[in-house]
C-alpha positions in Angstrom: -74.5 13.8 -56.5 -72.4 11.6 -58.8 -69.1 12.9 -57.2 -70.5 12.1 -53.7 -71.5 8.6 -54.7 -68.0 8.0 -56.2 -66.2 9.3 -53.1 -68.4 7.1 -50.8 -68.0 4.0 -53.0 -64.2 4.4 -53.0 -64.2 4.2 -49.2 -66.5 1.2 -49.2 -64.4 -0.6 -51.9 -61.2 0.1 -49.9 -62.6 -1.7 -46.9 -63.9 -4.7 -48.9 -60.7 -5.1 -50.9 -58.4 -4.8 -47.9 -60.6 -7.3 -46.0 -60.5 -9.7 -48.9 -56.7 -9.5 -49.2 -56.3 -9.9 -45.5 -58.7 -12.9 -45.4 -56.9 -14.6 -48.4 -53.5 -14.2 -46.7 -54.9 -15.4 -43.3 -56.5 -18.5 -44.9 -53.1 -19.4 -46.5 -51.4 -18.8 -43.1 -54.0 -21.0 -41.4 -53.2 -23.9 -43.8 -49.5 -23.6 -43.1 -50.0 -23.3 -39.3 -52.4 -26.3 -39.3 -49.7 -28.4 -41.1 -47.0 -27.3 -38.7 -49.2 -28.0 -35.7 -50.0 -31.5 -37.1 -46.3 -32.2 -37.7 -45.4 -30.9 -34.2 -48.1 -33.0 -32.6 -47.0 -36.1 -34.4 -43.4 -35.5 -33.3 -44.5 -35.0 -29.7 -46.4 -38.3 -29.8 -43.4 -40.1 -31.2 -41.1 -38.7 -28.5 -43.6 -39.6 -25.8 -43.8 -43.1 -27.1 -40.0 -43.3 -27.1 -39.9 -42.0 -23.5 -42.5 -44.6 -22.5 -40.0 -47.3 -23.7 -37.3 -45.7 -21.4 -39.8 -45.7 -18.6 -40.4 -49.4 -19.0 -36.6 -49.9 -18.8 -36.7 -48.0 -15.5 -35.3 -44.6 -16.6 -37.7 -42.0 -15.1 -35.5 -39.0 -14.2 -31.9 -39.5 -15.0 -30.2 -37.0 -12.7 -32.2 -37.8 -9.5 -32.2 -41.5 -10.2 -28.4 -41.7 -10.6 -27.9 -39.7 -7.4 -30.3 -41.8 -5.3 -29.1 -45.2 -6.7 -25.5 -44.2 -6.3 -26.1 -43.3 -2.7 -27.9 -46.6 -2.0 -25.2 -48.5 -3.9 -22.5 -46.9 -1.7 -24.5 -47.7 1.4 -25.1 -51.3 0.4 -21.3 -51.8 -0.2 -20.4 -50.2 3.1 -22.9 -52.4 4.9 -21.7 -55.5 3.1 -24.9 -56.4 1.3 -23.4 -57.7 -1.9 -26.7 -59.0 -3.4 -28.4 -55.6 -3.0 -25.2 -53.9 -4.3 -25.2 -56.1 -7.4 -28.9 -55.3 -8.2 -28.2 -51.6 -7.6 -25.1 -51.8 -9.9 -27.2 -53.4 -12.7 -29.9 -50.7 -12.3 -27.2 -48.0 -12.4 -25.7 -49.5 -15.6 -29.1 -49.6 -17.2 -29.8 -46.0 -16.3 -26.4 -44.8 -17.4 -26.6 -46.7 -20.8 -30.0 -45.2 -21.6 -29.7 -41.9 -19.7 -28.1 -39.8 -22.3 -30.7 -40.8 -24.9 -33.4 -40.3 -22.4 -32.2 -36.8 -21.5 -32.0 -35.8 -25.2 -35.5 -37.0 -25.8 -36.8 -35.2 -22.8 -35.2 -31.9 -23.9 -36.5 -32.3 -27.4 -40.0 -33.0 -26.0 -39.9 -29.8 -23.9 -38.8 -27.8 -26.9 -41.5 -29.2 -29.1 -44.2 -28.5 -26.5 -43.0 -24.9 -26.4 -43.0 -24.7 -30.2 -46.5 -26.1 -30.2 -47.8 -23.6 -27.7 -46.3 -20.7 -29.8 -47.9 -22.2 -33.0 -51.3 -22.4 -31.2 -51.1 -18.7 -30.2 -50.3 -17.8 -33.8 -53.0 -20.0 -35.1 -55.7 -18.4 -33.1 -54.4 -14.9 -34.0 -54.5 -15.7 -37.7 -57.9 -17.4 -37.4 -59.3 -14.2 -36.1 -57.9 -12.4 -39.1 -59.4 -15.0 -41.4 -62.9 -14.9 -39.9 -63.5 -11.3 -38.9 -63.9 -8.2 -41.0 -62.2 -5.1 -39.7 -62.9 -1.5 -40.6 -59.8 0.0 -42.1 -61.1 3.4 -43.0 -61.9 6.4 -40.8 -64.8 8.5 -42.2 -65.2 11.9 -40.6 -68.2 12.8 -42.9 -69.7 10.9 -45.7 -69.7 12.8 -49.0 -73.0 14.5 -49.8 -74.6 16.2 -52.8 -73.5 19.8 -53.0 -76.1 22.4 -51.9 -75.0 25.0 -54.4 -74.7 24.4 -58.1 -71.1 23.6 -58.8 -71.0 24.6 -62.5 -69.2 27.9 -63.3 -71.4 31.1 -63.6 -71.4 32.1 -67.2 -72.2 35.8 -66.9 -69.4 36.2 -64.4 -66.9 34.7 -66.7 -68.0 36.9 -69.6 -67.9 40.0 -67.4 -64.3 39.2 -66.2 -63.1 38.5 -69.7 -64.6 41.7 -71.0 -63.1 43.9 -68.3 -59.7 42.2 -68.7 -59.8 42.9 -72.4 -60.8 46.5 -71.8 -58.0 47.1 -69.3 -55.4 45.3 -71.5 -56.5 47.6 -74.4 -56.1 50.7 -72.3 -52.6 49.7 -71.2 -51.7 48.9 -74.7 -52.9 52.3 -76.0 -51.1 54.1 -73.2 -47.9 52.3 -74.0 -48.2 53.2 -77.8 -48.9 56.9 -77.0 -45.9 57.1 -74.8 -43.6 55.5 -77.3 -44.6 58.0 -80.1 
């Protein structure tokens, strides 16, 4: 009975210890991921604020704006509308001055949003590990008390020892008789 209890408690302890270790590691991982998510969100907000400043300056989409304004500028010059051409030229200069910075911020924002998505996926995965207990052991049969007495049978041991001694004595006597 004692051996069965020990065997069963070892399996139970294995599960609880492994769950505790996994939970402790997951909680530490959650703290790290929360900090990274907060940093990333703050960086995204900062980039969006910076892009808002560029939007106020008139830079919305560098590539398409340059193409459209250049086409209208060429059309205004060819039609002889100097006032419109001058306005379009100033707009193109503003876009070209701020365009490189705008494109850099835009690419950084896209990268940070992808990083944030990946961090959120990791966060929810680690959160499951921190909150749930998993069964790590596979028990085919629980240990039970033995049906038959497990101590050695004393009379059988005495009988075997006596027969062994008798046979050894006979072999020894036969060996001595032969050597004489």
